N, C-alpha and C positions, 0 to 999 in steps of 0.2 A: 713777703710771705716768713714767718717767724720759725725759729728752730723750734722743734717738739721738746717739751719739757717732762715728758712721759716716755716709757720704754713697757714692752711685754717681757720679763725676764723668766729664767727657770732656775729656782733655789733646789739644790740638794740639800734636804734637811733630814737627819734621822733615818738615812737610807732612802728615804721617798724623794721623787720629784714634784715640785709645785709650780705651777706657770701662773703667774701674775702679772698684771699692769701695775707700774708703780711710778709716782712723780721720782724724778733724778733724785730729789733733796730727801726721799724717805730713808732712814736710818735702817739698819738691820734689825735694830731691836723693836722698830714700829713695825717692821714687816713681819718679823716672828709673831709679835704680841697681837697685833691688831690686824694683820691680814691672815696669818695662819693659825691663830688661836692658841698659840704656845706659850702660854701666861708663864710658865716655870720661869722664864728668863725675866729678871726683875728690872723696871726702871728706878733707879735710885737718884743719882745726881743729874743725870743726862749730859754729863761733862767728861767722862770717863776718869773720874776720880775716885770711885767707891768701889768698884769692881761688882757691884750687884748683877749686872748684865753680862757677865763673862760667860763666851760660849767658845767652842773649838772651831776653829776653820782650819780646815787641812790639818788636824791635830794640834795646832797651836792656839793657845790662849788669845783671844781677842774680845776686846770691849765692845760690844755690838752698837751702843749707844754713838760710837765714833765712825763706825764703818758705813758707808751706804750700800743699800741693798745691792743696787747694779753693779758695786763691785764685788759682791760676792757671788754673783753669776757663776754656775760652774764650777764651784767650789765646793765640798764637803764639809755641811755645817753639822754639829752635833750639840745639841741643846740637852739640860738637864732630864728631859722627857726621852732622850733617846741613849742614856748611859746603861740602863739594866738592859740586859739580853736573857730571852727565855724566862722571864718573871723571875730573874735573879738578880739581886743589886749588884751594882759594880762594888769592887772593893773598898774603894773610898766612900762609896755612899753607906756601905754596911758599917764601915768605923766611925762615920758621923753618927748613925743612929747608935750603935752600941755605946760610944763614950759621949754621949750629948755633945756634940760638937756644933749644936745650935742652941737658940733660946727662942727668939720669936720666930727664927727661920726664915725673915725674909731675905737675908743674906746668902743663905745656905746653898741654894742652886749655883751661885756664882762661884762661892768658895768651894763648892764640889768641882765645878768645870775647872777652876783655876788650878787647883789641888791635882787634877789629872794631868793638864798640860803641863804644870812644874815638875812632876816626878817623871814626865817623858824627857823634857829638857834635862832634868838631873841626869838620867840614865845615858842621854846623849853625851853628857860630860861638859856640859854648860856651866861654867863658873856663876854664881853670885859675888854681890859685894862683901859677903861675910866669908866667903872661901878664901882659906889661908893660902893656899897653894894652887895658883891658878895655872899653871904650867899645864899643858894637854897630857905630859908624860904622867902626872900625877893622878890621872883619872878622876873620876868623880869625888867631890868631897863627902865625906861622911856627912848623913842628914842628922845632924845636932839640931836640937831646938831653936837656937840661934839661927842655923842655916834655913830651916823651915820658914821661921819668923821672917827672914829677909826675902825668901823667895816669895812668899804669900802676903807682903806688905802692901801691894796693890788693891787688897779687898777688904774693906773695912766691916766691921760688926759692931754695932753702934749698942749691941747689948754686952760687948765685951767678954764673949765665949772663947777668946783665944786660947787658953791654956788647953780647953778640951778639943779646939781644932788643930793644933799642933800634934797633939798626943793622937789624934785620929788620923793625921797624915803621915806620922811615924808609924802608926801600925798599919796603914796601908802599903806604905814602902816596904816594910817587913814583910808582908805578905805577899808582895809583888816579887820580892827578892825571893822569897820561898817557893813561889810558883815558877820563877825561871830557873831555880836549882833544880827542881823536881823534872821541869821540862828537858833541861841539860843531861839530867841522870837518866830518863828514859830514852833520849836520843842516842846515849851512849850505849846502854844495854840494847837497844836495836841494832846498833852499828856492831856490836860485837856478836850478835845472835845469826 
């Protein structure tokens, strides 16, 4: 009697649980697109080199074409379809829209998911190859265009919308900084009251 080559798994995608049988060789990308009909995540190279399939898994960016669906069981998966809340676009989505951070749009979902993950990495103090001072005491490196380009280098855009993508990520980072400052100010006001 041979080993089973399939399992029934539960994927937590965009806040919803989905139970489905999958072959053990099924990638997370194929499970999302073909089994759950979440086609915003794009299949580009299918080799982990272009970033078109980038999603967030437990808040960290992941190229879905290289992750098996069975390895994602029980983890929180966020695709481009799960970025907006209450009909309001995520600040990164809005910045891409406002600043034309797309042309054909094929890579855009992966670019946006990667940017959101990258901004969280930056906020956590992770350095990049472009960071001048990588000592933890130095804090997060300023998000210069060079820093953004390095941190987003795993996502390719065949249309070459890179200047607009960099500008959109910088604007979203500024919006996030302003939001964090407002939250801190509001909390300080509550504490004083």
